[in-house]
C-alpha positions as CSV (number, residue, x, y, z in Angstrom):
1,M,0.3,0.5,-0.2
2,I,0.9,3.8,-0.2
3,A,0.6,5.5,2.9
4,G,2.6,8.0,4.9
5,P,5.6,9.3,4.3
6,V,5.7,7.5,1.1
7,R,2.6,9.2,-0.2
8,Q,3.2,12.3,0.7
9,R,6.4,12.1,-1.2
10,T,4.0,10.7,-3.5
11,I,2.1,13.9,-3.7
12,Q,4.6,16.1,-3.5
13,G,6.4,14.6,-6.8
14,L,3.1,14.8,-8.1
15,A,2.1,18.2,-7.8
16,C,6.1,19.2,-8.8
17,A,5.2,17.4,-12.1
18,A,2.6,19.3,-12.8
19,V,4.3,22.5,-12.2
20,A,7.1,21.3,-14.3
21,A,5.0,21.0,-17.0
22,G,3.5,24.3,-16.4
23,L,-0.1,23.0,-16.7
24,A,-3.1,23.0,-14.7
25,L,-6.0,20.5,-14.1
26,S,-8.5,20.8,-16.6
27,H,-11.9,22.0,-14.6
28,G,-14.2,19.4,-16.7
29,A,-14.3,15.8,-16.1
30,A,-11.6,13.7,-16.6
31,Q,-12.0,11.0,-19.2
32,A,-10.7,7.5,-19.5
33,G,-7.6,7.1,-21.7
34,N,-6.3,4.7,-23.8
35,Q,-4.5,2.1,-22.5
36,K,-1.7,1.1,-24.9
37,E,-1.4,-2.3,-25.6
38,E,2.5,-3.2,-24.6
39,L,5.2,-6.0,-25.3
40,L,5.5,-7.5,-21.7
41,A,8.0,-9.9,-20.8
42,A,7.3,-13.7,-20.5
43,S,7.4,-13.6,-16.8
44,V,5.3,-10.6,-16.1
45,R,2.7,-11.8,-18.7
46,L,2.1,-15.3,-16.9
47,A,2.4,-13.6,-13.5
48,L,-0.8,-11.4,-14.6
49,S,-2.7,-13.4,-16.1
50,N,-2.2,-16.0,-12.9
51,A,-3.7,-12.7,-11.0
52,I,-6.7,-12.6,-13.3
53,R,-7.2,-16.5,-13.3
54,D,-7.6,-16.5,-9.3
55,A,-11.2,-17.9,-8.7
56,R,-11.0,-17.5,-4.8
57,P,-14.1,-15.3,-3.5
58,P,-13.4,-12.1,-2.4
59,T,-12.8,-12.8,1.9
60,P,-10.7,-10.7,3.2
61,V,-8.0,-12.2,5.7
62,F,-7.2,-10.2,9.0
63,R,-3.9,-10.8,10.9
64,D,-5.6,-9.9,14.3
65,A,-8.6,-8.6,15.9
66,A,-7.6,-4.3,15.5
67,A,-7.0,-4.9,11.4
68,R,-10.7,-6.5,11.4
69,A,-11.8,-3.6,13.2
70,R,-10.0,-1.1,11.0
71,Y,-11.6,-2.7,7.9
72,E,-14.9,-2.8,9.2
73,R,-14.8,1.0,9.8
74,W,-13.6,1.6,6.6
75,L,-16.6,-0.2,5.4
76,G,-18.9,2.1,7.4
77,V,-17.2,4.9,6.6
78,M,-16.9,4.7,2.9
79,S,-20.3,2.9,2.4
80,D,-21.4,6.7,3.9
81,R,-19.5,8.1,1.7
82,L,-20.8,6.6,-1.6
83,K,-24.6,6.7,-1.0
84,R,-24.9,9.0,-3.4
85,K,-23.2,7.2,-6.4
86,L,-24.6,3.5,-5.3
87,P,-27.9,3.8,-3.6
88,D,-28.7,0.1,-3.4
89,T,-27.4,-0.8,0.0
90,Q,-26.3,-4.3,-0.8
91,M,-24.8,-3.5,-4.3
92,R,-22.6,-0.4,-2.4
93,M,-21.6,-3.0,0.2
94,E,-20.8,-5.5,-2.3
95,F,-19.0,-3.0,-4.1
96,L,-17.0,-1.8,-1.4
97,Q,-15.4,-5.5,-0.4
98,V,-14.7,-6.1,-3.6
99,A,-12.7,-3.4,-4.2
100,W,-11.1,-3.6,-0.5
101,Y,-10.3,-7.4,-1.3
102,E,-9.1,-6.4,-4.9
103,S,-6.8,-3.1,-3.7
104,T,-5.2,-5.0,-1.0
105,R,-4.6,-8.2,-3.0
106,A,-2.6,-6.2,-5.6
107,G,-0.7,-4.1,-2.8
108,L,-2.6,-1.2,-3.3
109,D,-4.1,1.5,-1.0
110,P,-8.2,1.3,-1.5
111,G,-8.4,4.8,-1.5
112,L,-6.4,5.1,-4.4
113,V,-8.2,2.7,-6.4
114,L,-11.6,4.5,-5.1
115,G,-10.2,7.7,-6.1
116,L,-9.5,5.7,-9.8
117,I,-12.8,4.8,-10.4
118,Q,-14.3,8.1,-9.7
119,V,-12.2,9.3,-12.5
120,E,-12.2,6.9,-14.9
121,S,-16.1,5.6,-14.5
122,A,-17.8,8.1,-11.5
123,Y,-18.9,4.8,-10.0
124,R,-20.7,3.4,-13.1
125,K,-20.4,-0.3,-13.5
126,Y,-21.4,0.0,-17.6
127,A,-19.4,2.5,-18.6
128,V,-18.2,2.5,-22.0
129,S,-15.5,5.4,-22.9
130,L,-15.3,6.7,-26.6
131,V,-11.9,4.6,-26.7
132,G,-13.5,1.1,-25.8
133,A,-12.8,0.9,-22.2
134,R,-15.1,-0.9,-19.7
135,G,-16.8,-0.8,-16.5
136,Y,-15.4,0.7,-12.8
137,M,-11.5,0.9,-13.9
138,Q,-12.4,1.6,-17.7
139,V,-10.1,-1.6,-18.8
140,M,-9.4,-1.8,-22.5
141,P,-10.6,-5.1,-24.3
142,F,-7.3,-5.9,-25.3
143,W,-6.2,-7.4,-22.1
144,T,-9.0,-9.9,-22.1
145,N,-6.7,-11.5,-24.8
146,V,-3.4,-10.7,-23.7
147,I,-4.3,-12.1,-20.3
148,G,-7.5,-13.3,-20.0
149,D,-9.7,-15.5,-21.9
150,S,-10.6,-13.4,-24.8
151,N,-13.7,-12.7,-22.8
152,R,-14.9,-9.3,-23.3
153,R,-18.2,-9.2,-21.5
154,A,-16.3,-9.8,-18.5
155,L,-15.5,-6.7,-18.1
156,F,-18.7,-5.6,-17.1
157,D,-18.4,-8.3,-14.0
158,M,-18.0,-6.3,-11.0
159,Q,-15.0,-8.7,-9.6
160,T,-13.5,-9.3,-13.2
161,N,-13.1,-5.7,-13.6
162,L,-11.8,-4.4,-10.5
163,R,-9.2,-7.6,-10.6
164,Y,-8.3,-6.6,-13.9
165,G,-7.5,-3.0,-13.2
166,C,-5.7,-3.5,-9.8
167,S,-3.9,-5.8,-11.3
168,I,-2.7,-3.9,-14.3
169,L,-2.1,-0.4,-11.9
170,R,0.1,-2.4,-10.0
171,M,2.2,-3.8,-13.0
172,Y,2.5,-0.3,-14.1
173,I,3.5,0.6,-10.9
174,D,6.4,-2.2,-11.1
175,M,7.2,-0.8,-14.5
176,E,7.7,2.6,-13.3
177,A,9.3,1.5,-10.1
178,G,7.5,2.9,-7.9
179,N,6.7,6.2,-9.5
180,L,2.8,6.6,-9.2
181,Y,2.8,9.4,-11.8
182,L,4.1,7.9,-14.3
183,A,2.1,4.7,-13.5
184,L,-1.3,6.7,-13.4
185,G,0.3,8.2,-16.7
186,R,0.5,4.5,-18.4
187,Y,-3.0,3.3,-16.9
188,N,-4.7,6.5,-18.7
189,G,-2.5,6.3,-21.9
190,S,-1.3,9.7,-20.9
191,R,2.3,9.1,-19.5
192,G,4.3,12.1,-18.9
193,R,1.1,14.6,-18.9
194,P,-0.2,16.0,-15.5
195,E,-3.9,16.0,-15.9
196,Y,-4.8,12.8,-15.1
197,P,-2.4,11.8,-12.4
198,M,-3.1,14.9,-10.5
199,A,-6.8,14.3,-11.1
200,V,-6.8,10.6,-9.5
201,L,-4.7,12.2,-6.5
202,K,-7.5,15.0,-6.0
203,A,-9.8,12.0,-6.3
204,W,-7.7,10.2,-3.6
205,K,-8.7,12.7,-0.7
206,N,-12.1,12.2,-0.8
207,W,-11.4,8.2,0.3
208,E,-9.1,8.7,3.3
209,L,-10.1,6.9,6.2
210,E,-9.4,9.6,8.5
């Protein structure tokens, strides 16, 4: 996960990148980008494929009672914040449980993932961008051929979409040696430009557990 001093350095790095580029955030809603199909090392492709095929249900495992209590508090706080976007209680809780599971499984801060979803799809399960990206995390369909079973319709399944999105973002972070600014740019197909990373960072703040 990205937290504490590491997260603060990430914030500072993103801000500096935006200043260096001499650009400001657009006042309009950010749009899903066009993830590029890249040549992947065989080991990377295999690791992604194995992550996607893992059929275990999103059942969290906690190291102690304190960790469980923090998770339950997180669910309650995030559920309150998400009511307007997802008014159905059962659907909202299922979404948050899966988002937390897939985020932590990929070593990501759940707040970062919720912020990315806010920017990418505004929490619309069946969102489709102009370039064809699908679902909550706006996954490009070509990924189903690269690391999946070529079933593009599955990208509208909640857990499948979040699993693809989290696994792909984790891969990009690793590819960029932990540089979140560049990794988010890759995810959006706008590597090197500050608008999208800054939009996700701003949205991330909405999903911090105080």
